[in-house]
N, C-alpha and C positions, 0 to 999 in steps of 0.2 A: 260642356266638355265632359263632366262626370256622367251626364245622361247618355252621351254618345258612347263612352267606354263601357258603361253597364249594359247598354243595348248590344254592343258587340260581343261582350262576354256571354250574355244569355244566348245569343244566336249560336256562338261556338259550342256551348254546353248542349243546346238542343240538337245541334248537328252530330255531336259525339254520341248522344243518347240514341239518335236515329240509326247511326252506324252500328252501334252495339246491338240494337234490336234486329237490324237487318242481318248482322253476322249470326245472331242466335237463330234467326229463321233459316238462314242458309245451312247452318249446322244441323238443324232438325231435318231439313229437306235431304241433306246428304246422308244423314243417319237412316232416314226412311228408304232412300234409294239403295244404300248398302244392305239394309235388312232384306229388301225385296230381291236384290241380286243374290244374296246369300241363300234365300229361300229357293230361288229358281235353280241355283247351282246344286243345292242339296236334292232338289226334286230330280234334276238330270242324273245325279250320281245314283240316287235310289232306283231310278228307272233302268239304267244300264248295268246296275250291280247284279251279278248272278243270283238267281233265286235261291240256290243252295246256301249262299253266303248269308242272305237275309234270314233264312230259316235256321241257320246255325248260330247266328249272333243274337237274335231276338230272345230266345229262351234264357240264354246266359245273362243277358242284360237285365231281364225281368227278375232273374234269380238274385242278381246283385242288388237290385232295388229292394227286394224283400229282405235281404240280409241287412241292409242299412236300416230298414224299418224295425227289424227284430233287435238290432243293437241300439235302438233309440237315438240314432244319429239325427241331427237337425235337418238333414237333407240327404239326397242320394247323389250329390255332385261327386264325380270321379276324381280322386286324388291319387298320388303315387303311393302313399302309405296305406290307403284303403285297399288298393289293388294287392299290395304285398301281403297285408293281413288276410284278406279274403282268400287269395290263392293258397296261402300257407294253411289256412283252416281246411280248404278243400283237400289238400295233400294229406294232412293229418287224419281227416275223417274218412277219406276213401269213398268207395262206392259199393253198393251191394250188388252181388252177382248171383243169380239163381241158375242152377244146373239141374237137369232131370236125370235121375238115377235109372238103372236098368229095371228095377222093380216098380217103376212108375212114380216113386216119391221124388220130392224135390229137396235140394240142399241149397241154402242161402249162405254165402260167405261174403265178407267184406274185403275187397281188394283195393289196391292203390290205383289212382288215376295214372294214365300214361302221360308221358312228357308232352306229346302232341296235343292231348286234350287240354292240359293246363295252359299250353301256349295259346290255344284257341280262345280260352277264357280271357286271357290277357288282351288278345287282339280285339275281342268283342268289347271289352271295357274301354280300351283306347278309342275305339270307334264311337262308343257312347259319349266319351269326353268331347270328341269333336262335334257331336250334335249339340251337346249342352253348351259348348263354347260359342257355337253359331247362334243358338237361341238366346243366350244371355251375354252377348258380346260386351255390353257396357258394364255389367255387374260382375262377371267372372274375371278375376285377376290372378287366378292360380296358374302356376307353370304347367307345362305339358307333363303328363305323368311318367313318361319314359325318361326318368332321371337316372343318376348314378346308382341310387339304391335299388331301383327296379332292375337295372341292367345286371348288377352284381347278383341279385336274387335269381334272375333267370339263368345265369351261368351255373349257379350252384344247384338249381332245381333239376337240371338234367341229370346230374350225378345222383341226387337223392332218389329220383324216379327210377333210374337204372338199377341202383342198389336194392330198392324195395321190390321191383319186379323180379330180379334175380333170386332174391330170398324167397318170394312167394312161389316161384316156379322151380325152385331147387336147381338153379343154373349155376354152374361152377364159375365164379367171378374171375378165375385165372385164365379162362379161355381167351386166346389171342394176346396174352401178356407173357412176360418173362417166366411166369409160373405155370404156363401151359404145359401139359404133358404130352406123351406119345402113346399111340395105340400099339398093339402087339406087332403089327407088320412094320411099323416105323422103327421099333426097337430092334427088330431083326436086321433091318437095313443098316442101322447105326452100328450094330455089332459087326456086321460083315465089312463095313467101311474100315473099321480099325483093324480087323483081322487080315484084311487083304492088302494093307499097306506094307511096303518093303522095309520091314523092321524085324528085329529079332522077336521071336514069339513072346518072350517075357515082356518086352517093351510094349508090344501091341496089346497084350492082356492088361498091362498096367494102365495104358492110356484109355482103354475102354472102361476099365473100372473107375478111373478118375472122372471120366465124363458122366457116367451114371450117378456116382456119388455127388458130384458137384450139382447136377441137375435136381436130383431127388431131395437132397438135403440143403440145397442153396448154400453151399460152402464156398469159401474163397480158396484160391489156388494155394496160398501159403499154408492153409490148414491141412490140406491133403498132402502137400510135399513133406510135411513133418510127421506123417502118420504111417505107422507100420501095421501089418495085419494082426500082430499080436496085441494091438490096442483095441481090436474089435471082437465082439462076441455075439452069440445068439441068445435069445430069451425063450424060455418055455413057461407058458402060463398054465397053471393047474386048472383042471376041470373045463378046459376049453376045447379039448380034442385036437386032432391033427389039422393043419392048414395045408393049402395047396403048395405053399412054399414057406421055408423058414423065415422068421423075422430076423432081419439083420440090423444090428444096432451099432452105431459108432458114437460114443459119448466123448465130447471134448472135455477133458478133465477139469479145467478151470471152471467152466460153466456148470459141470456136474456138482461141484462143491456148493455153489450158491443155490442150485435147484434143490439139492438134498436138504439144505437148511430150511427151505420154504415148504417142502412137501416130504418130510422125512418118512412118513408112514406109507407113502405110495409103494405099490408092490415092486416097481422096477428097482427101487433102492434097497430091496431085500436080497438082491442078487449078491452072490458071494464076493464079487469084485469090490462092492462098496462096503463090505464088512471086513475087508482085509486090513491088516496093520499098515500096509504100504499106502493105501488110499487115505486112511485116517491121518497118517503122518504127513502126507502131501497136503491135506486140507488144513492141518494146523500150521504148516510152514507157509502156505499161501496166505492165510488170514494174517499171520504175523507180518509178512512182507507188505500186505496192503495197509495194515495199521501202522507201519513204521513210517518214519519221515524220510527214508531214503528215496531219492528220485527213481521213478520206474526204469529209466534207462540204465541205472546201475545195478538193477536186480537181475541176477542170472537165474531166470526162471528154470532153465534146463536142469539146473542142479537139484531142484526139488521135485522134478517130474519123475515118478517111479517107473521102473520097468515092470509092467504087469504082463505076465505070461498067461 
C-alpha cells in the first residue's frame, strides 16, 4: 500500500517537473520569437524611415552617448532625468557661430540653440530609448522618458529659448503684446480718430491725451482721471543738447516719495519740484500715514496731496 502511494507521488512529481521544463522551453521559444519579430519590425521601420531623419538623429544620439561617457555614467541608457540634464546643458552652453567680416576676417560668437533644435535632440533621445528598450526588453525596467518632468521642462524651454534669442538679436519683447507700440503713421491715425469724433474740442484733446499717456506709461484710468496738467512738467538735462521733442514727465507723487528714498542722488530728483517744501511736507505726511495703525480706508489721502503749480 505504501509502495503504491510512493510510486504514485513520484510519478506526480516527475510529471510536474516535466511540465515546468516544458513551460520554460516554451517561454524561451516565445522570447526568441518576440526578439526576432522586434528585430524585423525595427528593420522595417529603419528601412521606411526618411533618410534625413536618420541623418538628423544619429549624430545627436552619438553625442549623448559621449556625454554619458564624459560624465562617467555606468551606461548610456536613456532616462527622463538624463534627457532633462543633457538638454539643459546644451541650452546653457549654446553653440559657436562664425561669421565672415567685410575685411575678410572672421568673428566667432556663442549663440543659443533654437527651440526647434533642442526639440530635435529630445526626439532623437526618445528614439534611442525605443531602440534600447527593444534590444534589452528583459533587462530594461525604466519608464518611458516622456514623463511629467520632461513635459514641464519642454513647456518652459520654449520660453527660455525665445527670451534668449530676442536678447541676442535685440528684438523688442513687447512686439505683439500689450506693451507693443505704434509707428508714426499709426499715431497720426489715432490722433485723427479722436479729433474727428463729434465732441467738444477740449474733450477730444483730453481723450487723445489720455490714450497716449495710458499706452506709453501703462497707467490705469483712475490715475489719469485724478491728474491735472499742473501735476506734469518737463525736464531739461544739462550738457545733453536739444532733442527732437521735449521730455514729458508725469510723476505719481506717492510713488515718487519711495523712489526718491531709494535713489535720492539721481538727477531727476534734483528738479525743483522735489526740493519744494510742499513735496517734503507731503512725503512726511504720507510716511506718517503708512506707519500709523489707521486702516487705509480711513486715510483721506487727498488732504495731504499738495497742489503743485
